[in-house]
N, C-alpha and C positions, 0 to 999 in steps of 0.2 A: 244901851246895847243893841245892836241889830239881831235880827232873827238868827243869823248864822252864828253869832256869839252866844246868845242863849241856848241854841243847841249845842254848843260845845260845853256849856256850863263852867266856864273859866272862873274860879275863885282863888283867893289868896287863901293858902293853906299851909302855915308852917307845922312841920312835924318832928321827928326825932332822927339823931344820927345825921345820915347824909341829907335827909329832908329837912332838918332845921337850920344846917348850915347854909343852904339856899333861900332862906327867907330874906337875906340880904341880897338884893337883885344883883346880878352879874351883867356885865356886857356880853353880848354873844357875837361871836364872828365864825360864819361858815365860809370856808374856802374849798371850791369845788372846781374840779378839772373834768374834761370830757374825754373818755377813752383812755384812762391812766390805768395801766395794768397795776395789779396789787404788788408785784416783784420787783418794782423800779424804783426802792428806796434804799440807799446805801446802808443806812442804819440798821435795816432789818434783812441784811444778807446779801445784797447785790453788791459784790465787791467791784465792779465794772463802773457802775454809773455813779456821778457825783452829785449827790443832793444836800449839801450842808444845812440848808434851811429847813428842810423837811426833817433832816436828822436832828436839827435843834429844836423843832416842834415835838418829834418823838420823845427827845429828852425831857421837855416839858411835862409830859403827862403819860398817857397809856396808849400803845400801839395795839389795836385789835387786828389779830392776824386771821380771823375767821369772819369776815364781813362780806356781805353779799348784796348784789343788786337784785331784786326779785323779779324784774322784768328788764333784761339787760339790753336796752335800747333807749336812746335819747329821751323821747317826748314822754313815754311811759315812766321811766325812771324819775323825771323831774316832777312829775304830777305826784308821784308818791313822795318825794322830798316835801313838796309844798303843802300836801293835804296831810301826811302821815297815814295814808291809806293805800292799799294794794289795789291792783287792777280791777278786782271784782267789784270795788266801789266807785274808784276813779272812772271806770268805763274805758280805760286808755290800756290796750293789751299790745301795743305795737307803736311804731311810728305814725299814729292815725290821730284823727280827732276823737276826743273822750265822748263817747255814746254808751248812755246806760244800758242795762239789761234788766230782764225780769222785773219790770216795773218800777224800777227805782226812779227818783226825781229826776227832772231834765237838767237843772242846773247842777254844776259841780260841787258847788258850795253847799247846796242844799242837801245833797246825798252824803257829803264827805265832812261838812263843816267848813269853818273859816280856814282861809289860806294862812299859813303860819305867820306871814307878815301882817296881815290884818289883825290876827288875833293879839299879836304883840302890840301893834300900835294902839289898839283899843284898851291895853292896859299900861299905857303910858311910855312905850318905847319909842326911841326915835329910830326909825326904819329906813335902810337903804340897799337897794338892790342894784347891782352892776355887771354886765357881762352877757353871756349866753343864757337864755332861759327856753328858746323852744318850745313856746306853746303853739296849740294849734285849736281852731283854725286861725285865731287871731294872734299873730306873732308879737303883738304888743299888747296882750291881754292884761287887764288890771289884776295884779296879784297882792295888792293891799300895801305896797312899799309907799312911804312917803316921798322918797327921791328913787326913781327908777330909770336907769340908764341902759340901754340895750347895746350889746354888739353881737349881733346876729351874723350868720354865714352867708346866706342867699337872700336876694331881694328880687321879687317878682317884678317890681315897676320902680322908675326913678323916684316916685314920691316916697315909696316904703324905704329905698335906700337912703334918702335925704333925711327920712326921720331916725334912722339908726344913729345912735351917738357916736359910734367910731366912723362909720362910712361918711356920715355926714360932716364930721370934723376933717376927715381927710379931703372931701371935696371943697370945703370953704377954706381950709388953712394950709392945705398942700396941694393946688391944683397941678404943681410940676408932675405928680402921680396919677394923673386923671387917665392917662393911658394904660395903666394896668387893670384888667378887667377883674380879676379875682383877689382881693387884699389878704386872703389868708393862704394863698396857694393856688394853684390850678387843679381843677377837679376832671370829672369826667375820666379820658383815658389816663390822665396824670394822677389820678387819686393815690395810688399806691406808688408812685415813682419819688425817689428822694429828692427834694428840692431845697432850695435856699430862699430866704425872705429877700424881696428887693428893697426892703426898707431898713434903716438903722434901727438899732435896738430900741430907741425912744419913741419910734414912730410905729412899732407892730401893735396888733390888737392887744396882745399880752401887756406891753409896756403902757399902752393907754388905759387899760383896765386897772393896772397897779396905781396909776398916778390918781384916777378918779378914787380908788379906794382909800389911798392915803389921805386925800383931800376931805373925804367924809370922816376918817378916823379923827383928824386933826381939828375937827370943828368943835367949837366950845358950846355945851349944851348941858343943861342940868339933868336931862333924862339919861337913862342908860340906852345904849344903842344895840341894835340887831343889824349887822351887816351880813349881806350875802354875796360873795364875790364869785363869780363863776367865769374860768378862763376858758376859751375855745379849744385852746391845745390841752394835751397834744394829739387831739383828733387829727386824722389826716386831711389834706395833705401834709406830710411832715415837712415844714420849711422853716427851720431856726434861722435867725439872722446871723450874721457874721459877728464874732468868730465861732459861735456855737455850732455852726454848720460843720466845721472841721474838728470839733472836740474829741471825737471817737473815731478810731481806725476800724472799718468794717472788717478787717481781718482778725479783730479780736471779739467780734461779736459772736454769740453762739447761732448754731443753725436753728431752724424750727425742729420741734420734737414731732416725731410722726410713730402712730402705732399702727395696727392692723388697719387697713384700708375699709374694711366692711365695718369697722367700730367708728373709726374718724367719720366717715361720710354716712353713718346711718340717718343722721338728720339732713333730709333734703334741702333744707334751707342753706347749708353751707354750698353745696354745688351751686345751687341757684345764685346766692349772693357773690360767691367767687367770680362768677362770669358777669354779674351786673356791674360791679365795681372795676373790670377789667384786670382782675388778679387771678385769673384761672390759669396762667402759665409761669407764674413766678418761681424761680429756682433758688437754690441755696445763695447764690453770689448775690442775687438780686435782693433776697431777703435780709442778708448781712447789711447791705448797703443801706436799706431803708431803716433797719433798727438803729444803725449809727445815727441817723437824721432824727429818729423818734427819741433816742436818748438825749441828742442835742436839744430838742425842742424842750425835753423835762428839765434838763439843767438850766435852760433858759428861764423857764416858768419858775423854777425855784429860786432863782435870782430875784425875780418880780415878786415872789412871795416873801423873800428876804426884807424887801423894802416896806412890804404891808407890816410884818412883824416888828420891823423896827419903829414904825409909827405906833404900833400898840405899846410898845415899851417905853416910849417917851411921854406917854400919858401917866398921871398920878394914879390911875386907877387899873394899871396894868395887871394887878395882882387880884383883880376882879373882873376878869375877862375870861370867859370860856372860848376857846378856839377849837374848831373841828376842821380837819381836811380830809376830804373825801372824793370819790369820782362817781359820775353816774353808772359806768360799766368799766369793762378793760376792753382790750383788743386781742383777738386771736394771734396776730403778728405771725401767721403761718403754722402756728402750733395745731396739730391735728389736721393738717391740710386745709385749714380755715384761715379768712380773713375777715376782719371786722368783727361784729359781735352778734348778738341774738342767738347765742348758743348757750347751752349750760354746762360747757367745759369750764373749768375753773378760770382760765386765762380771759374768758368773755364776763362771766357772772360774778366772780371774785372781785373785791375792789379794796384799795387802801382805805384805813380808817384811823386817823390820829386825833385823840381827843385828850384836850387839857383843861383843868379847872383847877387853880391853885387853891389850898385849903380843903379841897374835896376830893380829888383824885391823887394817887401816888404819882411820883415822878419816874421817868426812865423806866417804865414798866411795860411788859409785853403780856397781853391777855387773849387766850384762845377762845374766849366765849363766843357763841354764835350770835351775830346782830345782823341788822340789815337797815336799809335806808330808811325805812317808816321810823325806825327809832329816833331820828333826828328831830322828829316832832315833840314827842315826850322829853327829849334831852333839853331842848330849847326852854320848854316850859317849867322844868324843874329848874333851870338856872335864873329863870324870871321869877322863882318863888311862888309859883302857880300850882295847883293842883293837876296832876297827871293823869288822873282817872276821868279821860274825856270820851264822851259819848261818840261811838263811831269811829274812832281810831284804831289803828292796828300796831302802832308802835308800843315797844316795851321800854319800860322806865328803867334802863340799867343803872341810872344814878341813885335811884330809890331801891337798889338791891334785886330788881326783878331780872330773872335769865329766860333765855330761850331753850326750849328743848329742841326745836327744829326751825328751820327755814324753808318757807315753801315759795317756789317760784312759779310763775306762769307767763306764757307768751302766747300770742295769737288769739283770735276771738273764739270764745267757747262755742262749741257745735259745728266748727269748720275743720278742714284738715291740717290748718296751720296751728292748732292748739296743741301745746305741749306743757307738761308739768315737771318741776324739780321738787323732790323733797331730800332736804339736807339734814341729817340727824345721826348722831354719835359718830361713829367711824365711816358711815356710808354717805352715798348720794345715789339716789334713785330718780331715773328720768323717764317719763312717758311720753312718747310721740302718737298722736292721732293718725297721722299719715302712716299707714301700714300697720298699726297698733303696735308699734316696736318699744322696747324696752332696754334700758342700760341700768346695771348696778355696779357701782364702783367702791372699792374699799379704800378710802383716802389715806388710811393710817399705813397700809402695806403699800399702796399704789398711788402716791400722790400725783403722778403725772396721767393717770387715767388711761393705761394701756388695757387693762385687762376688764372684759365685761363679764360679770359674776351671775347675772341673771339666770342662767341655768345651772349653776353650780352651787349656789347658797340659796336654796329653794325656800327654806323656811323664812329667811331673811326678806325675800322677794315677795312671798304671800303676804307678810305682815305690811310690807310697803304698798302692796295693791288695795288692802283694806283701808289704809291710810288714805289712798289716793281717792277712793269712793267717798269716804267721809268729808274729805276736803271739798270735791266737786259736786257735793250736794248742797253747798251754800249758795245764796243768791248771788247772782253775777257769774257764778261759774256751772251752774246745775244744767245748762244747755249742753254741756260736754257729755252728758249721760242719756241713757235711754233705757228704759225698763229695769233700772237699777245697776246697769252696767255702763262702762265707758264707751262712748261712741267712737267707733273706728273707721277708717276709710281705705280702701285698696291703696297700697303704695303708689303714688303718682308722681312725677317729675314734671314741673312747670316748664313751658317752653322757655329757653334761655333767652334773655334780652339784656341789652347794655343800659344803664342808667347814664342819661345826659344832664349834666349839672353845668351849664355855661353861665356866663353873666347875663341873666335873664333881663335885667334892668337896661341893658344896652340893645334889648331885642336880638340877641345872640341865641340861637335856638339850636344850631347844627353845624357841622364841619363845612357845609357846603360854601362854595366860594362863587360869587357872581361877579360879573364885570363892575359891579356898582361898589363892591366893598374889597376888591383886590386891588393892592397897590404894589408897586416894584419901584425900587428907589435906584435901578441901575440904568 
């Protein structure tokens, strides 16, 4: 074993009850989407959307309805999944390079222990990772998979694009589409504009990802497998292929929910991000159109997942396969006047979480226990018949009967005005914002849509959360958010508004400017 595995101290450990049944090692299949809202599964109460295969997966096991992404943004959430550790250990507090704080080791696996795929590979698993991984600074970082095929979104150079499994496939096998700049839909000013994929279903990135996943599942190998399949969608741009682009009538879509503007926009991140992604003037009609394409993208991904589930069920060991479906975070979709993620409103930080394990978990069950993405690490170890008391991990072994009292979320580097904290416990959600020293307290039992800020009304509860906040932020990796035993706050400031430009950089397209050298007229 290498030093990372020794640090983890992984050993076989049959136990009793749920522990003992896992001594027979299960295949493990993690199915992940990007920016998939928690409320977009038909079987869990959304009567508009059609998700027959996710419904089928929900019927196969347990749907956890209180699952959270504790740093609701792509890069940070994915490092939590891969390490079983929260940002205070990964050193990733936003879409940034993981950088340690408070004297922690420089290498991420030295401070967090082995990546999940590496840990399972060392224990005899065949491992494969397919799809979007969004690691930084190396977009093709070694995460320990035996087979690792990327389908990333943006490519800085032609060489990086050619290395991407999907983009390289399209360049080599389908040069007739070489004129299309952005394979997953147009970004920049079109980021939140409803679109349609220029490709047939079988050539989209989702279809490609499903194809590779099926190939890996169908391989004959005496080893159990750990498969990690990560879809790019329904992350915007929302561009489903035909006929899914016309599956939903915008007039039957709900309008975004809005509360008091002072509550909705208390987090400065929302105003800044809305403008950055060209979403600052979206009205209700636009929002309904966009949601219809978002739903179409979800239904298309659901069909792709159906093909993967079929491949699992064709294997003789289907009943020894743990499957989990989840997302890295949600999407505000206009709720509370916000677009994108990176907030602690439910639409952003809450995620779908469907977990099935035949012979261990009941079927067709809904569970409102608190859970978060770090728990995926011990879930996999339990399925592999390994001890889950792993040094340095933050996940909770729900298969071993452990329960969370609370979920703690952080975003932004501690000690800066971007830092904010969520504590989700009992019926409440408490949010602290360093920028302005502002606070929110929502009673999710009485007010699930988070309209009323109770911070100055339920003062005893607020004080209890403030005490918990200080305890949390005294830990390594977070303690720079405090000064002299109190939370560090900053005068409320609003960043200068700026637009994000995400063109096809691999073709050296950097801006809207047109010159005589790149302007063509066919008339």
